[in-house]
C-alpha positions as CSV (number, residue, x, y, z in Angstrom):
1,M,4.1,-9.2,-13.6
2,K,5.0,-9.0,-9.9
3,F,2.8,-10.0,-6.9
4,S,3.1,-9.0,-3.3
5,V,1.1,-9.4,-0.1
6,C,-0.2,-6.9,2.4
7,L,0.3,-7.9,6.0
8,S,-2.3,-7.2,8.7
9,T,-0.3,-4.6,10.6
10,G,-3.2,-2.2,10.5
11,F,-6.2,-4.2,9.4
12,E,-7.7,-5.7,12.6
13,G,-11.4,-4.7,12.7
14,V,-11.0,-3.2,9.2
15,M,-10.7,-6.5,7.4
16,Y,-9.9,-9.1,10.0
17,P,-11.4,-10.1,13.4
18,I,-10.1,-8.7,16.7
19,P,-7.6,-10.1,17.7
20,F,-6.0,-11.5,14.6
21,A,-2.2,-11.5,14.1
22,G,0.9,-10.7,16.2
23,P,4.6,-10.2,15.7
24,E,5.4,-13.9,15.2
25,D,2.7,-14.2,12.6
26,F,4.1,-11.2,10.6
27,I,7.6,-12.8,10.4
28,A,6.3,-16.3,9.6
29,Q,4.0,-14.9,6.9
30,A,6.9,-12.9,5.3
31,Q,9.0,-16.1,5.3
32,L,6.2,-18.0,3.7
33,C,5.9,-15.3,1.0
34,E,9.7,-15.5,0.4
35,R,9.5,-19.3,0.0
36,L,6.6,-19.0,-2.5
37,G,8.4,-16.4,-4.6
38,Y,6.3,-13.3,-3.9
39,D,8.1,-10.0,-4.8
40,S,7.5,-8.3,-1.5
41,V,5.4,-7.9,1.7
42,W,3.8,-4.6,2.7
43,G,2.6,-3.1,6.0
44,N,-0.5,-1.0,6.3
45,D,-0.4,2.1,8.5
46,H,-3.2,3.0,11.1
47,I,-2.7,4.5,14.5
48,T,-6.2,4.4,16.2
49,T,-9.7,3.0,15.8
50,Q,-11.9,4.2,12.9
51,N,-15.5,5.2,13.9
52,Y,-17.2,2.4,11.9
53,V,-14.8,-0.2,13.4
54,R,-15.6,1.1,16.9
55,D,-19.3,0.5,16.1
56,L,-18.7,-3.0,14.7
57,F,-16.5,-4.0,17.7
58,P,-17.7,-2.1,20.7
59,G,-15.2,-2.2,23.6
60,K,-12.6,-4.1,21.5
61,P,-10.0,-1.7,20.1
62,P,-7.9,-3.2,17.3
63,N,-4.2,-3.9,17.6
64,F,-2.3,-1.7,15.1
65,Y,1.4,-2.2,14.6
66,E,3.8,0.5,13.3
67,P,4.7,-0.8,9.8
68,L,8.3,0.4,9.6
69,I,9.3,-1.3,12.8
70,V,7.5,-4.5,11.7
71,L,9.3,-4.4,8.4
72,A,12.7,-3.9,10.1
73,A,12.1,-7.0,12.1
74,I,11.2,-8.9,8.9
75,A,14.3,-7.7,7.2
76,G,16.4,-9.4,9.8
77,A,14.4,-12.7,9.4
78,T,14.5,-12.9,5.6
79,K,17.1,-12.7,2.8
80,T,15.6,-11.7,-0.5
81,I,12.0,-10.5,-0.3
82,K,11.4,-6.8,-0.6
83,L,9.6,-4.8,2.1
84,G,7.1,-2.0,1.5
85,T,4.5,0.2,3.2
86,A,1.0,0.4,1.7
87,L,0.7,3.0,2.7
88,T,2.6,5.3,5.1
89,V,0.3,8.1,6.0
90,L,2.4,11.1,5.1
91,P,0.4,13.9,6.6
92,M,0.8,12.2,10.0
93,R,4.6,11.9,9.8
94,D,7.4,14.4,10.2
95,P,9.2,14.3,6.8
96,V,12.8,14.7,8.2
97,Y,12.5,11.7,10.6
98,L,10.5,9.7,8.0
99,A,13.3,10.2,5.5
100,K,15.8,9.1,8.0
101,Q,13.8,6.0,8.9
102,A,13.2,5.1,5.3
103,I,16.9,5.4,4.3
104,S,17.9,3.5,7.5
105,L,15.6,0.6,6.6
106,D,16.9,0.7,3.0
107,Q,20.4,0.4,4.3
108,M,19.7,-2.2,7.0
109,S,17.8,-4.4,4.5
110,N,20.4,-4.1,1.8
111,G,18.2,-2.0,-0.5
112,R,15.0,-4.1,-0.1
113,F,12.7,-1.3,1.2
114,I,10.0,0.5,-0.8
115,M,8.0,3.3,0.7
116,A,4.5,4.1,-0.6
117,V,3.0,7.2,0.9
118,G,-0.6,8.3,0.9
119,L,-3.1,10.7,2.3
120,G,-4.8,8.3,4.7
121,A,-8.2,6.9,4.3
122,Y,-9.9,8.3,7.4
123,R,-9.9,12.0,8.3
124,E,-11.2,11.1,11.7
125,E,-8.0,9.2,12.4
126,F,-6.0,12.3,11.3
127,L,-8.0,14.4,13.7
128,A,-7.5,12.0,16.6
129,W,-3.7,12.1,15.9
130,G,-3.5,15.9,15.5
131,G,-6.2,17.3,17.7
132,S,-6.7,21.0,17.5
133,R,-3.5,21.6,15.5
134,A,-4.9,19.4,12.7
135,A,-8.5,20.7,12.7
136,K,-8.0,23.3,10.0
137,A,-5.3,21.5,8.0
138,R,-5.8,20.3,4.5
139,R,-4.2,16.9,4.2
140,G,-3.7,17.3,0.4
141,D,-1.6,20.4,1.0
142,M,0.3,18.6,3.7
143,M,0.9,15.7,1.2
144,D,2.2,18.0,-1.5
145,E,4.5,19.8,0.9
146,G,5.7,16.5,2.5
147,L,6.5,15.1,-0.9
148,L,8.6,18.2,-1.8
149,A,10.4,17.8,1.5
150,L,11.1,14.1,1.0
151,D,12.3,14.7,-2.6
152,M,14.9,17.2,-1.2
153,L,15.9,15.1,1.7
154,F,16.4,11.9,-0.4
155,N,18.4,13.6,-3.1
156,E,20.1,16.9,-2.1
157,P,23.4,17.1,-0.1
158,S,21.8,19.8,2.1
159,A,18.1,20.4,2.4
160,S,16.2,23.4,3.7
161,H,12.5,24.2,3.6
162,E,10.1,26.7,5.1
163,G,6.5,26.0,4.4
164,A,3.0,26.1,5.8
165,Y,3.3,22.8,7.6
166,Y,7.0,21.9,7.7
167,S,10.3,23.7,8.2
168,F,13.9,22.5,8.4
169,K,17.3,24.1,7.7
170,D,20.5,22.7,6.3
171,V,19.7,19.1,7.0
172,E,22.4,16.8,5.7
173,M,20.6,13.5,5.2
174,F,23.3,10.8,5.0
175,P,23.8,8.1,4.1
176,K,21.7,8.2,1.0
177,S,19.7,5.1,0.1
178,K,21.4,2.1,-1.5
179,V,18.7,2.1,-4.2
180,Q,18.9,5.2,-6.3
181,P,16.6,7.0,-6.8
182,F,14.9,6.0,-3.5
183,P,11.9,3.9,-4.4
184,L,9.1,6.3,-3.3
185,Y,5.7,5.1,-4.5
186,I,2.6,7.4,-4.4
187,G,-0.7,5.9,-3.3
188,G,-4.2,7.0,-4.1
189,H,-6.4,6.7,-7.1
190,N,-7.8,10.3,-7.5
191,L,-6.5,12.7,-10.0
192,E,-4.4,14.6,-7.5
193,A,-2.6,11.4,-6.6
194,L,-2.0,10.7,-10.2
195,Q,-0.3,14.1,-10.6
196,R,1.9,13.5,-7.5
197,A,2.9,10.1,-8.9
198,A,3.8,11.7,-12.3
199,R,6.0,14.3,-10.5
200,Y,7.6,12.3,-7.7
201,G,6.9,8.6,-7.9
202,Q,9.1,5.7,-8.8
203,G,5.8,3.8,-8.6
204,W,2.0,4.5,-8.5
205,L,0.0,2.4,-6.0
206,P,-3.7,3.2,-6.4
207,G,-6.6,1.2,-5.1
208,W,-8.7,-0.9,-7.5
209,R,-10.8,0.9,-10.1
210,P,-13.1,-0.4,-12.9
211,L,-10.8,-1.7,-15.6
212,T,-11.7,1.0,-18.2
213,E,-11.1,3.7,-15.7
214,M,-7.8,2.2,-14.6
215,E,-6.7,1.9,-18.2
216,Q,-7.4,5.6,-18.8
217,R,-5.6,6.7,-15.6
218,I,-2.5,4.8,-16.6
219,K,-2.5,6.6,-19.9
220,D,-3.0,9.9,-18.2
221,L,-0.2,9.2,-15.7
222,K,2.3,8.4,-18.5
223,A,1.3,11.4,-20.5
224,R,1.7,13.7,-17.5
225,A,5.1,12.2,-16.6
226,A,6.3,12.8,-20.2
227,E,5.1,16.4,-19.9
228,L,7.2,16.8,-16.8
229,G,10.3,15.5,-18.6
230,R,10.3,12.1,-16.9
231,D,10.5,8.7,-18.6
232,P,7.0,7.2,-18.1
233,A,8.5,3.7,-18.1
234,S,10.4,4.6,-14.9
235,I,7.2,4.7,-12.9
236,E,6.0,1.2,-11.9
237,I,2.2,0.7,-12.2
238,A,1.4,-1.2,-9.0
239,P,-2.3,-1.1,-8.1
240,Q,-3.5,-2.8,-4.8
241,F,-6.2,-5.4,-5.1
242,S,-8.0,-7.6,-2.7
243,C,-7.9,-11.3,-3.5
244,T,-10.2,-14.3,-2.7
245,I,-9.4,-17.6,-4.4
246,A,-11.7,-20.6,-4.4
247,K,-12.5,-23.6,-6.6
248,T,-15.4,-21.8,-8.4
249,M,-16.2,-18.2,-9.1
250,E,-19.4,-18.5,-7.2
251,E,-17.7,-19.8,-4.0
252,A,-15.0,-17.0,-4.3
253,E,-17.6,-14.3,-4.6
254,K,-19.6,-15.6,-1.7
255,R,-16.5,-15.7,0.5
256,Y,-15.5,-12.2,-0.5
257,M,-18.9,-10.7,0.1
258,E,-19.2,-12.3,3.5
259,S,-15.8,-11.0,4.6
260,G,-15.1,-7.9,6.7
261,L,-13.6,-6.2,3.7
262,V,-17.0,-5.3,2.4
263,A,-17.8,-3.1,5.4
264,H,-14.4,-1.4,4.8
265,R,-15.4,-0.7,1.2
266,V,-18.7,0.8,2.3
267,S,-16.9,3.0,4.8
268,L,-14.9,4.4,1.9
269,A,-17.8,4.9,-0.5
270,Y,-17.1,8.6,-0.3
271,T,-14.0,8.1,-2.5
272,G,-16.3,7.5,-5.5
273,R,-15.6,3.9,-6.3
274,D,-18.7,2.1,-7.6
275,L,-19.0,-0.9,-5.2
276,S,-20.9,-2.9,-7.9
277,H,-17.5,-3.5,-9.5
278,Q,-15.7,-4.7,-6.4
279,V,-15.8,-8.4,-7.3
280,T,-15.1,-8.0,-11.0
281,A,-12.3,-5.4,-10.5
282,N,-10.5,-7.3,-7.8
283,L,-8.7,-10.7,-8.0
284,V,-11.7,-12.7,-6.8
285,G,-12.5,-16.0,-8.5
286,S,-11.2,-19.5,-9.3
287,P,-7.6,-19.7,-10.4
288,D,-8.6,-19.7,-14.1
289,V,-10.7,-16.6,-13.6
290,I,-8.0,-14.8,-11.7
291,L,-5.5,-15.7,-14.4
292,E,-7.8,-14.1,-17.0
293,K,-8.1,-11.0,-14.9
294,I,-4.3,-10.7,-14.5
295,E,-3.8,-10.9,-18.3
296,K,-6.3,-8.1,-18.8
297,L,-4.4,-6.0,-16.2
298,R,-1.2,-6.7,-18.0
299,S,-2.7,-5.7,-21.3
300,I,-3.5,-2.2,-19.9
301,G,-0.1,-1.6,-18.4
302,V,-0.2,-3.0,-14.9
303,Q,3.2,-4.3,-13.9
304,H,2.7,-5.3,-10.2
305,C,-0.4,-6.6,-8.4
306,S,0.8,-4.9,-5.2
307,A,0.1,-5.5,-1.5
308,L,-2.6,-8.0,-2.2
309,M,-5.2,-8.1,0.6
310,F,-6.4,-11.6,1.5
311,P,-9.6,-11.3,3.7
312,A,-9.8,-14.2,6.2
313,D,-11.1,-15.1,9.6
314,T,-7.8,-16.6,10.9
315,V,-4.1,-16.3,10.2
316,E,-4.2,-19.9,9.1
317,E,-6.9,-19.2,6.5
318,M,-5.0,-16.1,5.3
319,N,-1.8,-18.2,4.8
320,E,-3.8,-20.9,2.9
321,Q,-5.1,-18.2,0.5
322,I,-1.5,-16.8,0.1
323,E,-0.2,-20.3,-0.6
324,W,-3.0,-21.2,-3.0
325,F,-2.6,-18.0,-4.9
326,G,1.2,-18.5,-5.1
327,T,1.0,-22.1,-6.4
328,E,-2.1,-22.0,-8.6
329,V,-2.0,-18.4,-10.0
330,M,1.3,-16.7,-9.5
331,A,3.4,-19.7,-10.7
332,K,1.3,-20.0,-13.8
333,V,1.5,-16.4,-15.0
334,P,3.7,-16.1,-18.1
335,A,7.0,-14.3,-17.5
């Protein structure tokens, strides 16, 4: 089982106070995670304030950092820890330049970069970015077309595409990535995301779901991958969880429910997740309770507790949670 940490590149206001962390904090946190033996650190991708965050923090826009640039800086300040995006919002990116950025980061980090792509949680953010040209766009169609484009650009010697949203001709995308195939992970927990992961993903990075639902979707993903002629074992199952660790289950639940993450969950209620499961389905509890949850996740096929989100009021508190989890949970998980 692997474990990794989500940095606060795009989480001010969403989960953390405003202001929260800056460039020096991202680098120090990645170095802490490397020392503790985490597999990777991941950056979250937002570009402008969400409506509900604007209501919660009037007149205080959050500081959002571009994750690929943050991860490039971290690559130069670390040696072994992997670097990922959770998630890069694909409909808001040009696939040709995104492929070039991803391969460049793979090369500059000596093959340590993983890129998870997703639809983006907030359509209002997409519309702020795209204005009138995005008003009639369907992000799911952009996602599908963008994945097809990335697949060609990562793998073919010369790539051409003419589609509804993107077009390019005879693009020779070199060098190719050091890691082959390029570690492209697909984010999202709905059935469309599962289909995309089965077709294109080297990993699947959904949000949390109730355990029985997660178990069924892992089975469905593997079955669909096999139907497409892929080895299901080649797709890493890497859900993203939030984590709050405390001495007792009661204390952990109280801290979690008082955190800014709960308002974030409420803002995403339209995705269909039953919020009554948000404590039981996430890594919230005492070390022993969290260890029990991890064993259940392992038993249904989870291989990586990915881009763990640690809600906190300060960077120091977040680091304490990361360190506590690393020493009291991660270090005790059987190999």
